[in-house]
C-alpha positions as CSV (number, residue, x, y, z in Angstrom):
1,M,35.3,-4.2,35.8
2,E,36.0,-7.3,37.9
3,D,33.0,-9.1,36.4
4,M,34.2,-8.3,32.9
5,H,37.7,-9.7,33.7
6,L,36.1,-12.9,35.1
7,A,33.9,-13.2,32.0
8,I,36.9,-12.7,29.7
9,W,39.0,-15.2,31.6
10,H,36.2,-17.8,31.5
11,I,35.9,-17.5,27.7
12,Y,39.7,-17.6,27.3
13,D,40.0,-20.6,29.5
14,E,37.6,-22.4,27.1
15,G,39.8,-21.7,24.2
16,N,37.4,-19.5,22.4
17,L,39.7,-16.6,21.7
18,W,37.5,-15.1,19.0
19,Q,34.7,-14.7,21.6
20,M,37.0,-12.8,23.9
21,L,37.9,-10.4,21.2
22,W,34.3,-10.0,20.2
23,L,33.4,-9.2,23.8
24,I,36.0,-6.5,24.1
25,K,34.9,-5.0,20.7
26,E,31.2,-5.1,21.8
27,R,31.9,-3.3,25.1
28,A,33.9,-0.6,23.4
29,E,31.3,-0.1,20.7
30,S,28.5,0.0,23.3
31,A,30.5,2.8,25.1
32,L,30.8,4.8,22.0
33,R,27.2,4.3,21.0
34,A,25.9,5.3,24.4
35,H,27.7,8.6,24.1
36,S,27.3,9.3,20.4
37,S,25.7,12.5,19.0
38,S,22.9,10.3,17.5
39,I,19.5,9.6,18.8
40,R,20.5,8.0,22.1
41,G,23.8,9.8,22.7
42,S,25.2,12.8,24.5
43,R,27.0,15.7,22.9
44,R,30.3,14.7,24.5
45,Q,32.4,11.9,23.0
46,P,34.3,9.6,25.4
47,K,38.0,9.1,24.9
48,V,38.2,5.5,23.9
49,P,41.5,4.1,22.6
50,Q,41.2,3.7,18.8
51,D,43.0,0.3,18.9
52,N,40.0,-1.2,20.9
53,V,37.3,0.1,18.6
54,S,36.4,-1.3,15.2
55,K,35.3,1.0,12.5
56,P,31.5,1.5,12.5
57,E,29.6,-0.2,9.7
58,K,28.5,2.1,7.0
59,T,24.7,2.5,6.5
60,Q,23.3,1.7,3.1
61,A,21.9,4.4,0.9
62,F,18.1,3.9,0.5
63,I,18.0,6.4,-2.4
64,K,21.0,6.1,-4.7
65,E,20.7,9.6,-5.8
66,E,19.3,12.6,-4.0
67,S,15.5,12.8,-4.5
68,V,13.5,16.0,-4.7
69,F,10.6,16.3,-2.2
70,P,7.7,18.7,-2.9
71,C,8.1,20.9,0.2
72,T,10.8,22.6,2.2
73,A,12.6,20.9,5.1
74,E,10.6,23.1,7.6
75,Q,7.3,22.2,5.9
76,Y,8.2,18.5,6.0
77,F,8.6,18.6,9.8
78,T,5.4,20.6,10.2
79,L,3.2,18.6,7.8
80,I,4.6,15.1,8.4
81,L,6.3,14.9,11.8
82,S,4.8,17.5,14.1
83,D,2.5,16.8,17.0
84,D,-0.4,18.4,15.0
85,S,0.2,16.2,11.9
86,S,-2.1,13.2,11.3
87,F,0.3,11.6,8.8
88,T,1.7,8.9,11.1
89,K,-1.7,7.9,12.2
90,E,-3.0,7.7,8.6
91,Y,0.1,5.9,7.4
92,R,0.0,3.2,10.1
93,S,-3.7,2.8,9.5
94,Q,-3.0,2.2,5.8
95,R,-0.5,-0.5,6.8
96,K,-3.2,-2.0,9.1
97,D,-0.9,-1.6,12.1
98,T,-2.6,-1.6,15.5
99,N,-2.3,-0.3,19.0
100,L,-0.6,2.9,17.8
101,N,0.7,5.2,20.5
102,I,2.5,8.4,19.4
103,G,4.5,10.3,22.1
104,Q,4.8,14.0,22.1
105,W,7.9,15.7,20.8
106,H,10.0,17.1,23.7
107,G,13.5,18.4,24.4
108,A,16.1,16.5,26.4
109,D,19.2,17.9,28.1
110,E,21.5,15.3,26.5
111,Y,20.2,15.8,22.9
112,D,20.0,18.6,20.3
113,G,16.6,19.1,18.8
114,Q,13.6,17.0,19.9
115,V,12.8,13.4,20.7
116,R,9.8,11.2,20.9
117,E,8.8,7.5,21.0
118,I,6.2,5.6,18.9
119,T,4.9,2.2,19.6
120,C,2.5,-0.1,17.8
121,R,1.9,-3.6,16.6
122,C,3.3,-3.9,13.1
123,L,2.5,-6.5,10.4
124,C,5.3,-8.8,9.4
125,N,5.7,-10.1,5.8
126,N,8.7,-12.4,6.5
127,P,7.8,-16.1,6.6
128,M,10.3,-16.6,9.4
129,C,8.4,-14.1,11.6
130,P,5.0,-14.1,13.4
131,P,2.0,-12.4,11.7
132,D,2.8,-9.2,13.6
133,T,5.2,-7.8,16.2
134,G,5.3,-5.1,18.7
135,I,7.7,-2.3,17.8
136,S,9.2,0.7,19.5
137,E,10.6,3.5,17.4
138,Y,12.7,6.2,19.0
139,Q,12.8,9.4,16.9
140,H,15.1,12.4,16.9
141,A,14.6,15.5,14.8
142,V,16.9,18.6,14.5
143,L,16.0,21.6,12.4
144,S,18.8,24.0,11.7
145,P,18.5,27.6,13.0
146,D,17.8,28.9,9.5
147,K,15.0,26.2,9.1
148,K,16.6,25.0,5.8
149,T,18.0,21.7,7.0
150,L,16.3,18.9,8.8
151,V,18.0,15.8,10.2
152,F,15.5,13.0,11.2
153,E,16.8,9.8,12.8
154,T,15.0,6.7,13.9
155,V,16.0,3.6,15.9
156,Q,13.4,0.8,15.6
157,Q,13.3,-2.3,17.8
158,A,11.1,-5.2,16.9
159,H,10.1,-7.2,20.0
160,D,8.5,-10.4,18.8
161,V,10.6,-11.5,15.8
162,P,13.3,-14.1,16.1
163,F,16.4,-12.6,17.7
164,G,14.5,-9.3,18.0
165,S,16.4,-8.2,21.1
166,Y,19.7,-8.7,19.2
167,F,19.4,-5.9,16.7
168,E,18.0,-2.4,15.8
169,V,17.2,-0.8,12.5
170,H,18.7,2.6,12.2
171,C,17.5,5.2,9.7
172,R,18.8,8.7,9.0
173,W,16.9,11.3,6.8
174,H,18.6,14.4,5.6
175,L,16.4,17.1,4.0
176,E,17.8,20.4,2.7
177,T,15.7,23.1,1.2
178,N,16.8,24.1,-2.3
179,S,13.9,26.3,-3.4
180,E,10.8,28.0,-2.1
181,N,8.8,24.8,-2.2
182,T,11.2,21.8,-2.6
183,C,14.0,20.1,-0.8
184,T,16.5,17.4,-1.5
185,L,16.1,14.2,0.4
186,D,18.7,11.6,1.3
187,I,17.9,8.5,3.3
188,K,20.3,5.9,4.7
189,V,19.4,2.7,6.6
190,G,21.4,0.2,8.4
191,V,21.3,-2.5,11.1
192,H,23.0,-2.3,14.5
193,F,23.6,-5.6,16.3
194,K,23.7,-5.4,20.1
195,K,24.6,-9.1,20.4
196,W,26.3,-11.5,18.0
197,C,24.2,-14.3,16.6
198,V,24.8,-17.0,13.9
199,M,22.1,-15.6,11.6
200,Q,23.5,-12.1,11.6
201,S,24.0,-11.8,7.9
202,K,20.5,-13.1,7.0
203,I,18.8,-10.9,9.7
204,K,20.7,-7.8,8.4
205,S,19.7,-8.3,4.7
206,G,16.1,-9.2,5.6
207,A,15.6,-6.3,8.0
208,V,17.1,-3.7,5.6
209,N,15.1,-5.0,2.6
210,E,11.9,-4.9,4.7
211,H,12.6,-1.4,5.9
212,K,13.3,-0.2,2.4
213,K,9.9,-1.5,1.2
214,E,8.3,0.3,4.2
215,L,10.1,3.5,3.4
216,E,9.2,3.4,-0.3
217,V,5.5,3.2,0.6
218,M,5.8,5.9,3.2
219,L,7.5,8.3,0.8
220,D,4.7,7.8,-1.8
221,L,2.0,8.5,0.8
222,A,4.0,11.4,2.2
223,R,4.3,13.1,-1.2
224,A,0.5,12.8,-1.7
225,Y,-0.1,14.0,1.8
226,V,2.1,17.1,1.3
227,K,0.8,17.9,-2.1
228,A,-2.8,17.9,-0.8
229,R,-1.9,20.4,1.8
230,T,0.4,22.8,-0.2
231,S,-1.4,23.0,-3.5
232,G,-4.9,24.2,-2.5
233,G,-6.1,20.7,-1.7
234,E,-8.4,19.9,1.2
235,S,-6.5,19.5,4.5
236,N,-8.6,16.5,5.5
237,K,-8.2,14.6,2.2
238,P,-7.4,10.9,3.0
239,L,-4.2,9.3,1.9
240,P,-4.4,7.3,-1.4
241,S,-3.9,3.5,-1.4
242,P,-0.2,2.7,-1.8
243,S,1.1,1.1,-5.1
244,S,1.0,-2.7,-5.1
245,T,4.4,-2.9,-6.8
246,V,7.4,-2.2,-4.6
247,T,11.0,-2.5,-5.8
248,Q,13.1,-4.3,-3.3
249,D,16.6,-3.4,-4.6
250,L,16.8,0.3,-5.1
């Protein structure tokens, strides 16, 4: 606490009042984020004065209207996300990503559901970025007791892109079974900044748009993967090549 006071006094002494306010805001938001019920949080919320916390930024809807997916929520976890599924490996291979390491799902005392970590080297398409970057993706999945609702959250960190340590891309999937073999799918994506930087707006739009493109390709391949395994198709049938046309603004 003493260090924080010294840091704030130093900034204030230089006349940069806005930086002092931002520092207070960032500390409060970090405290909330560290104890949230999301992928990295605990189930208990700390009591932080509301006057010191800004309203969290809303995530952007990836799919404007709910989409229907050709399997139940439980089947989606089993076929696409489970430890026995080969989908992630095949999908990353299609993208020509390398050095893939998929951790096993496991429970954690501070989380509901299960968590795991995926790392790989991922190709970059942004001209401001290197040809590829190392990424870490933390995943959290919760299936409701009746197996009809699945919440799947990811927090992705790119390590080698400019300002990569400043931000994370957060994504939340909500799948709800609505028939014997279909579910509704809602996906939201947003960017969380851990540090302020001058290119924040440009980084946010670029990261969200790039993630949307990635998700669109993933969904196309996931549909084909599921259909091949739920409609009498061969279980080892390879994924088809993704479409070359990807709409950026959905």
